[in-house]
C-alpha positions in Angstrom: 0.0 0.0 0.0 1.4 3.4 -1.0 1.7 5.9 1.8 2.2 9.6 1.8 5.0 11.5 3.6 2.9 12.5 6.7 5.4 15.2 7.6 3.6 17.4 5.1 0.6 17.2 7.4 2.7 18.8 10.2 3.0 22.1 8.2 1.2 24.8 10.1 -0.5 26.6 7.3 -0.3 27.5 3.7 3.1 28.7 2.5 3.4 32.4 3.3 3.5 33.9 -0.2 0.6 31.9 -1.7 -1.4 33.0 1.4 -0.6 36.6 0.6 -1.6 36.0 -3.0 -4.9 34.5 -1.9 -5.8 37.4 0.3 -4.7 39.9 -2.3 -6.8 38.2 -5.0 -9.9 38.2 -2.7 -9.4 41.9 -2.0 -9.0 42.7 -5.7 -12.2 40.9 -6.6 -14.1 43.1 -4.1 -12.3 46.3 -5.2 -11.7 45.8 -9.0 -11.0 49.5 -9.6 -8.3 49.8 -6.9 -4.7 49.8 -8.3 -2.6 47.7 -6.0 1.0 48.5 -5.2 3.2 45.5 -4.4 6.0 45.8 -1.8 5.6 42.2 -0.7 7.4 39.3 -2.4 11.1 39.9 -3.0 10.7 39.4 -6.8 12.9 41.6 -9.1 11.2 43.8 -11.6 13.8 45.5 -13.8 14.8 44.1 -17.1 17.9 41.9 -17.5 20.9 44.0 -18.4 22.4 44.1 -21.9 25.4 42.0 -21.0 23.3 39.3 -19.5 20.9 39.2 -22.5 23.9 38.9 -24.9 25.1 36.0 -22.8 21.8 34.3 -22.9 21.5 34.8 -26.7 25.0 33.4 -27.1 23.8 30.3 -25.2 20.8 29.9 -27.5 22.9 30.4 -30.6 25.3 27.8 -29.4 22.5 25.3 -29.2 21.2 26.3 -32.7 24.5 25.2 -34.3 25.6 21.6 -34.5 29.2 22.7 -34.2 28.6 24.3 -30.8 25.6 22.3 -29.6 25.9 20.8 -26.1 23.6 18.4 -24.3 24.1 17.3 -20.8 26.8 19.2 -19.0 28.7 18.5 -15.8 26.2 18.1 -12.9 28.6 20.3 -10.9 28.3 23.1 -13.4 30.2 24.6 -16.4 33.9 24.4 -15.6 34.5 27.9 -16.9 31.8 29.3 -14.7 33.1 27.6 -11.6 36.5 29.0 -12.3 35.0 32.5 -12.8 33.2 32.2 -9.5 36.4 31.0 -7.8 38.2 34.0 -9.3 35.4 36.4 -8.2 35.7 35.2 -4.6 39.5 35.4 -4.8 39.2 39.1 -5.8 37.5 39.6 -2.5 40.3 37.9 -0.6 38.6 34.4 -0.3 40.6 31.5 -1.7 38.2 28.7 -2.9 38.9 26.0 -5.4 36.6 25.7 -8.5 35.9 22.2 -7.2 34.2 23.7 -4.1 31.5 25.3 -6.3 28.3 23.5 -7.4 26.1 25.3 -9.9 22.4 24.9 -9.4 19.0 26.4 -10.4 18.9 28.6 -7.4 19.5 29.1 -3.7 16.0 28.1 -2.6 16.2 24.5 -3.7 19.8 24.2 -2.5 18.9 25.3 1.0 16.4 22.5 1.2 18.2 19.8 -0.8 21.4 20.2 1.2 19.6 18.5 4.1 19.7 15.1 2.4 23.5 14.7 3.0 23.0 15.1 6.8 21.6 12.7 9.3 17.8 12.6 9.6 18.1 13.0 13.4 20.1 16.2 13.2 19.2 18.9 15.6 18.6 22.0 13.6 18.9 25.6 14.8 17.3 28.4 12.7 17.2 32.2 13.1 13.8 33.5 14.1 12.3 35.2 12.1 13.7 33.4 9.0 13.0 32.7 5.3 10.2 30.1 5.6 11.9 27.5 3.4 14.4 26.8 6.2 11.7 25.7 8.6 9.2 24.1 6.2 11.8 22.0 4.4 13.1 20.6 7.7 9.6 19.8 8.8 9.0 17.9 5.5 12.2 15.9 5.8 11.3 14.8 9.3 13.7 16.9 11.3 10.9 18.6 13.3 8.0 17.5 15.5 4.5 18.8 15.6 3.6 22.4 15.4 2.5 24.2 18.6 -0.2 26.8 18.0 0.5 28.2 21.4 4.2 28.8 20.9 4.0 29.2 17.1 7.0 26.8 16.9 7.7 23.3 15.8 8.9 20.8 18.4 12.4 19.6 17.9 13.7 22.8 16.1 15.9 25.2 18.0 14.7 28.7 17.4 17.4 31.5 17.7 15.4 34.7 18.4 16.4 37.8 16.5 15.0 40.8 18.3 15.4 44.5 18.7 17.5 43.9 21.8 20.1 41.8 19.9 19.9 43.9 16.7 18.2 41.1 14.9 21.2 38.8 15.1 20.8 35.7 17.3 22.8 34.5 20.3 24.5 31.2 20.1 22.2 28.1 20.5 21.7 26.8 23.9 23.1 23.3 24.2 24.4 21.3 21.2 23.0 21.5 17.7 24.1 19.9 14.5 23.0 22.2 11.7 22.7 26.0 11.9 20.9 28.2 9.4 22.2 31.7 9.1 21.2 34.3 6.5 23.1 37.6 6.1 21.9 40.1 4.9 18.9 38.6 6.6 15.6 38.0 5.0 13.3 39.4 6.4 14.9 41.7 8.9 17.6 43.3 6.7 20.2 42.8 9.5 23.8 42.1 8.5 26.2 40.1 10.6 29.5 41.5 11.6 32.8 39.6 11.5 32.7 39.3 15.3 29.2 37.9 15.3 30.0 35.3 12.7 33.3 34.3 14.4 31.3 33.3 17.5 29.2 31.0 15.4 32.2 29.5 13.6 33.9 28.9 17.0 30.7 27.3 18.3 30.3 25.1 15.2 33.9 23.9 15.4 33.6 23.1 19.1 30.4 21.2 18.6 31.2 19.5 15.2 28.2 21.4 13.8 27.8 22.7 10.2 26.6 26.2 9.4 24.4 26.6 6.3 25.1 30.2 5.4 22.7 31.9 3.0 24.4 34.8 1.2 21.8 35.4 -1.5 21.7 39.2 -0.7 25.4 39.7 -0.1 25.9 42.0 -3.1 23.6 44.5 -1.4 26.2 45.1 1.4 27.8 48.5 0.7 29.6 48.9 4.0 33.2 47.5 3.5 33.5 46.6 7.1 30.8 44.0 6.9 31.4 40.5 5.6 29.8 39.3 2.4 30.8 35.7 2.9 31.1 33.3 5.9 34.5 32.4 4.4 35.9 35.8 5.4 35.9 34.3 8.9 39.0 32.4 9.8 38.5 28.6 10.0 35.0 28.9 8.5 35.8 26.4 5.7 36.1 23.7 8.3 32.5 24.1 9.6 30.5 26.0 7.0 29.0 25.8 3.5 27.6 28.7 1.7 24.6 29.2 -0.7 24.3 32.0 -3.1 22.4 33.1 -6.2 22.1 35.6 -9.1 18.4 36.1 -8.5 18.7 39.4 -6.6 22.2 40.4 -7.9 21.5 40.2 -11.6 17.7 39.7 -11.8 17.8 35.9 -12.3 14.6 35.3 -10.3 12.9 33.9 -13.4 16.1 32.7 -15.1 17.3 30.6 -12.2 21.0 30.2 -11.4 22.6 29.7 -8.0 25.5 27.9 -6.4 26.5 26.1 -3.2 30.1 26.2 -1.9 31.2 23.1 -0.1 34.9 23.4 0.8 37.0 20.4 0.9 38.0 21.3 4.4 34.4 21.0 5.7 33.9 18.2 8.2 31.2 17.0 10.5 31.2 14.5 13.3 32.9 11.3 12.1 34.0 12.6 8.7 37.3 13.4 7.0 38.0 16.5 4.8 36.5 16.1 1.4 33.8 13.6 2.5 30.9 16.1 2.8 31.8 17.6 -0.6 31.8 14.2 -2.1 28.4 13.5 -0.6 27.0 16.7 -2.1 28.6 15.8 -5.4 26.9 12.4 -5.3 23.6 13.9 -4.4 23.8 16.4 -7.4 25.0 13.7 -9.8 22.1 11.5 -8.8 19.2 13.9 -8.7 20.3 16.8 -10.9 21.4 17.1 -14.5 22.9 20.5 -14.1 21.7 24.0 -14.7 20.6 25.1 -18.1 23.4 25.6 -20.6 21.8 28.7 -21.8 21.4 30.2 -18.3 25.1 29.4 -17.5 26.2 31.4 -20.5 24.1 34.3 -19.0 25.8 33.8 -15.7 29.2 34.0 -17.3 28.2 37.3 -18.7 27.3 38.6 -15.3 30.9 38.2 -14.2 32.3 40.0 -17.2 33.6 43.6 -16.6 30.5 45.1 -18.2 28.2 42.5 -16.6 29.5 43.3 -13.1 29.1 47.0 -13.7 25.5 46.6 -14.9 24.5 44.3 -12.1 25.9 46.6 -9.5 23.9 49.4 -11.1 20.8 47.2 -10.8 21.6 46.7 -7.1 22.0 50.4 -6.6 18.6 51.0 -8.2 16.8 48.8 -5.7 18.8 50.2 -2.8 17.6 53.7 -3.9 14.1 52.3 -3.6 14.9 51.1 -0.1 16.0 54.7 0.8 12.6 56.0 -0.4 10.8 53.4 1.7 12.9 54.2 4.8 12.4 57.9 4.4 8.6 57.4 4.0 8.0 55.3 7.0 10.3 57.5 9.2 8.2 60.5 8.2 5.2 58.7 9.7 7.0 58.0 12.9 7.1 54.2 12.2 10.1 52.4 13.6 12.1 50.7 10.8 15.2 48.5 10.5 17.2 47.2 7.5 17.1 49.0 4.2 20.7 50.1 4.3 22.8 47.1 3.4 19.8 45.0 2.4 16.8 45.4 0.1 14.2 44.8 2.8 12.8 47.2 5.3 11.6 45.6 8.6 9.0 47.9 10.3 7.4 47.6 13.7 3.7 47.5 13.3 2.2 50.8 14.6 0.1 50.5 17.7 1.3 47.0 18.4 -1.3 45.4 16.1 -0.6 41.9 14.8 1.3 41.4 11.6 -1.7 40.0 9.6 -4.0 42.7 10.9 -1.5 45.3 9.7 -1.4 43.4 6.3 -5.2 43.8 6.0 -5.1 47.4 7.3 -2.4 48.5 4.8 -4.1 46.8 1.9 -7.5 48.1 2.6 -6.5 51.7 3.4 -3.6 52.2 1.0 -3.7 49.4 -1.6 -0.1 48.5 -0.7 0.9 44.8 -0.3 3.6 43.9 2.2 4.6 40.8 4.0 3.4 40.0 7.6 6.4 39.4 9.9 4.7 36.5 11.6 4.9 34.5 8.4 8.6 34.3 8.9 8.2 32.7 12.4 7.0 33.6 15.9 9.8 36.2 16.3 8.3 38.1 13.4 5.0 38.9 15.1 4.5 42.6 15.5 6.7 43.3 12.5 6.1 43.7 8.8 8.4 43.5 5.8 8.5 45.9 2.9 10.4 45.0 -0.2 12.5 47.4 -2.3 12.1 45.3 -5.4 9.8 47.3 -7.7 9.7 49.9 -10.4 10.6 53.3 -9.1 7.3 54.9 -9.9 5.4 52.1 -8.1 7.6 52.5 -5.0 7.0 56.2 -5.0 3.3 55.7 -5.5 3.1 53.1 -2.7 4.8 55.4 -0.2 2.7 58.4 -1.2 -0.4 56.3 -0.7 0.8 55.2 2.7 1.6 58.8 3.6 -1.8 60.0 2.6 -4.1 57.2 3.6 -2.7 55.0 6.4 -4.5 55.8 9.6 -2.1 55.4 12.5 
């Protein structure tokens, strides 16, 4: 008799972003003439840059000519692209072998799929609030117990609170854990970890034979040179950390799909030797994955050309200017806000202490602006709300003007 994976039944509710879409759709049906302004999902809006488009076209043309046609590529990714990534990290003072890089179709699937190479009874620690995939994927793979409505948490997971008091970066886990999810710049709070903060986690991981899963998908938004863009800027991090990254927010690849995971040869866990974890991930990818699209990888190569990097950084600057507009707008209303400086998300404290979902409904009904309830990112997000800087400039300005004119605080 076929049986389902009952861990899906443990999931507390519908995935955050489809729930936002459902509520928005119902509101629009009741108010068909109202123009909605989206500051919710972190989805890029601006066109791919000329260098990237040229790279993608090159990839298509290669497949259109028998002389340059290619079928299956290396599951680990295009060798040239892996070398380019190695060189890019090297230009920032981080020495990594091309063999440490594994090209994929994005950071989101990697952050979930990476669990398969670790023990099913691993104790997992996750920042709270956090990107929902970290929690939900661990629930689905059986690394969490039942959901507690009272606490808003899953039994078995170790939540690391990120609060105003600790500047939205967690303290070390209490007791011993095996896997630690960290994200910097953080989604949703916009907080960026310092070298000193990351060093404490690296030391903890080494002492406890734990592994840090570091999500650096927003690292290109860090403009402060004193802040680390990679966990591997921390001494000895290669021995206890892997890093996940993506071109989604750096170069607008949200719909194109290209990411990578760095698994250093030096990385070890309890009972393993250097190189063993990297080999496990290589086996996983070779078994379940046929590699990222050849076309997309040509586009990724173009990102790291001289012109491609210039254009991509201009794209980042565009979104960060949006963040400034949002920060200025909420500050003018006396709303407490965090993030928005080295990250494309603005994390606001809901006015009057109302709940995150109540503020979602209030903002939508009074201003036509769609944001993201903080509680959707975990219990630590209750009482907060995320606004995204991803959007056309005119829409960002219209959204903030509507908030300024119509939000009743």
